[in-house]
N, C-alpha and C positions, 0 to 999 in steps of 0.2 A: 632351646639351642644349646648347645655344646661348646662350651669356648673353648675344648682341649681338640676339637675337630682336629686341628691344622697341627697337633703337637709332635705328629709322628711321622709327619710326611717329611720325603727328603724329594728337595727340589731341582729337577736335573733337566738338562734341553733349553732351547731358547726359539719364541714364538714370536708372531709377528701377531698383533688383534688390533681392531679400533677402538677407542675411545673416545664416546660421543660426546654432545652438547652439555652430559647434565655430569660428564665425567662418569659415566660408568663401563662397565668392564668385566669381563667374562675371564676368570681363570684358568688356564688350560688344562683339557679335560684329563692330562696325565698327573694332576695336581691337588686334584677337587677329593675333596673326600668323604664327598657322598653324603654328607649332612651337613646341617648350618652351623658355620664357626666365626669363630673371632680372631682377628687376625689386627693386628699393629701396622700403619705404615709412618715414615719420617722422612724427610727427605737427605739425601745422604750430606758428608758434612760439603761435600766440591761443590753442591746443589746440581750434578750432573745427571741424578737421578733419585728415583723411588726404591729406598728399601721396604719389603713385607716382610714381616716375621709374624710367626704365631703369640703367643703370649709366653709360655713357654721359654722361648728364644730372646726373648726383652729381659724377662726376668734372670735369667742366664747372664746376657751383657752386664745388668745394673749390677750381680753378684761379682763378675771380672774388673767391674769402674773401685768396688770397695775395697775390693782384695789388692787394685793395682800399685803395685811396690814405684812405679815413675813417678806417683802424686804423693809426695811425704806426709803431705797432712790431710786430717778428715777435710777441714774444708775444703780444699780441692777436691777432692770427691766428693764430699757433696752437691760442689758447685757443677760440677760434670756430670754427675746423676742428674740433677736438677735439667738443665740444659739437654740431654738425651728423653729424659720423661718429660719434657715439656714441648717437644717437639715431636712425640709420638700423639695421635691418632687414632682412637679404634674405630675400625670397620667391622664388619658384619656380612659374611658370606652366607648366601642363601645355598641352600641343597644343588643348585643347578652352576653353581660357583660365582653369580653376580654379586658384584658391590658397586658402592659408590666410592670413590674418591673424593674426600676432601679439596673444595675448592683453591685453599690455600698453598696445600701440597703441590697441587696439580701447576698452579700458577708459579712455585716457584722452581721448581725443575722444567718451567717451560713446555708443557704434555699439553697435548692438544692432537687429535686424527689419531693417525699411526704409530703406534707403541709397541715396543722389543721387549719381553717378558723375557727376563735372564733368569734362568736358575743358578742356584746361590747354595747347593747344599741344604742347608737348614733355614735359608731363608730365600726368598726372590728380588727381584730386581724389575723394576720400571724403567725403560728409559726410553727417549727422543732416539730413533733410528739413527737418524746422523752422528749424535752426538755415539750411541754405542760403535757404528762401524768404525769410529776414531779412536776408541777405547780398545776396539780388536787390535787396530792396527799401530799403537803405541808402544806395545809392551816394552817391560825395560830390558837390558842387556843380562840382567840378575835373573828374570824370567824365561829369557830366550836361554839362558843358560840353562834354567830348573827343568823347563822343559826337554832339553835335550836330555841331559842327567837321568831325565822318567822314562824315555825310551816313546815318549811320545808326540 
């Protein structure tokens, strides 16, 4: 199994899939590495969705906490690292992109049945369809202005 199979994939687009009663999912074909691989999942801080990232992305996130000047003490940085790392669960995707999400992660994000996979470049997210629809509708004024400024 290649631990770094998903490290160089960029995740773009939006796909609706089913999550079965055993929390099995299939990663969209555009996002598959074609090899077995390791991914990390955790519930977003808001509880609204699941974040899925490759090992290198989780390492970068933890490194950015170590370098974070907003947290002035080493103890505060270590506490945040602990919170992020303890909330992450390792999952293995097979060559067909199938993997099982931990039940506690699905329960915390209230996922079952249909889910939406949302690309976010170096990670992807898994949302309950109703929550994703609401998130798309509730852009802030700053986000709307940035979209207009970018011409997209």
